[in-house]
C-alpha positions as CSV (number, residue, x, y, z in Angstrom):
1,M,4.5,21.4,123.9
2,A,2.4,18.3,124.3
3,L,3.9,15.0,123.5
4,K,1.8,12.1,122.1
5,F,3.1,8.6,122.6
6,L,3.4,6.8,119.3
7,G,5.0,3.4,120.1
8,I,7.5,1.4,122.0
9,W,9.8,-1.6,121.0
10,P,7.5,-4.7,120.8
11,N,7.8,-7.1,123.7
12,T,9.7,-4.5,125.7
13,P,11.2,-5.2,129.1
14,D,10.4,-2.8,131.9
15,D,12.9,-0.1,131.0
16,G,15.5,1.0,128.4
17,S,13.5,0.4,125.3
18,P,13.3,2.4,122.1
19,T,10.3,4.7,122.2
20,I,8.8,7.4,119.9
21,W,6.7,10.4,120.8
22,L,5.3,13.2,118.6
23,D,5.4,16.9,119.6
24,D,1.9,17.9,118.5
25,T,2.9,21.6,118.4
26,T,5.8,21.3,116.1
27,G,5.4,17.9,114.5
28,D,8.9,16.9,115.7
29,L,9.6,13.3,116.6
30,I,11.2,12.6,120.0
31,I,13.1,9.4,119.9
32,Q,14.6,7.3,122.7
33,S,16.8,4.6,121.3
34,W,20.2,2.9,121.5
35,T,23.3,5.0,121.1
36,A,25.1,4.0,118.0
37,D,28.4,2.2,118.6
38,E,31.7,3.8,117.5
39,E,31.9,1.7,114.3
40,T,28.5,3.0,113.2
41,V,29.5,6.6,113.9
42,R,32.8,6.1,112.1
43,Q,30.9,4.7,109.0
44,A,28.4,7.6,109.1
45,R,31.3,10.0,109.1
46,E,32.9,8.3,106.1
47,V,29.6,8.3,104.1
48,G,28.9,11.9,105.1
49,S,25.7,13.8,104.1
50,V,25.8,16.8,101.8
51,P,29.0,18.2,100.2
52,G,30.8,20.6,102.4
53,H,28.9,19.7,105.5
54,S,31.0,18.6,108.6
55,T,30.8,14.9,109.4
56,D,31.5,15.6,113.1
57,V,28.6,15.1,115.6
58,P,28.1,18.3,117.6
59,D,27.9,18.0,121.4
60,H,24.2,19.0,121.3
61,E,23.4,16.0,118.9
62,S,23.5,12.2,119.1
63,V,23.7,9.4,116.7
64,I,21.1,6.7,117.6
65,R,20.2,3.4,116.1
66,L,16.5,3.0,115.5
67,P,15.4,-0.6,115.1
68,A,13.7,-1.3,111.7
69,N,10.5,-2.5,113.4
70,M,10.1,0.9,115.0
71,L,9.5,2.5,111.6
72,Q,5.9,1.5,111.8
73,F,5.3,4.1,114.5
74,I,6.7,7.0,112.5
75,P,3.8,9.1,111.0
76,R,3.9,9.6,107.3
77,V,3.5,13.1,105.9
78,D,3.2,14.6,102.4
79,R,6.8,14.5,101.3
80,E,6.5,17.4,98.8
81,A,4.9,19.7,101.4
82,N,7.4,18.9,104.1
83,R,10.7,18.4,102.4
84,G,13.7,18.9,104.8
85,N,17.3,19.4,103.9
86,S,18.0,16.1,102.3
87,G,20.9,17.4,100.3
88,T,19.2,16.7,97.0
């Protein structure tokens, strides 16, 4: 695995800022960002995802809040060739 730096929160202080890297072996995004507050997690559980899927967050996962201005650093890929489990 080799990570490629993609971007950091604009006008960032010295530490603790949202950052995005790309794993150039797998294409995965590695994201450091703010942990979502309990209200956000509660709302995500209410909305859910796909029918029949648990709304609990497993211990090995986290809910993060990615600021909208960080979307500029996320690489765009061909959506048809790389469709994930969107539930649709």
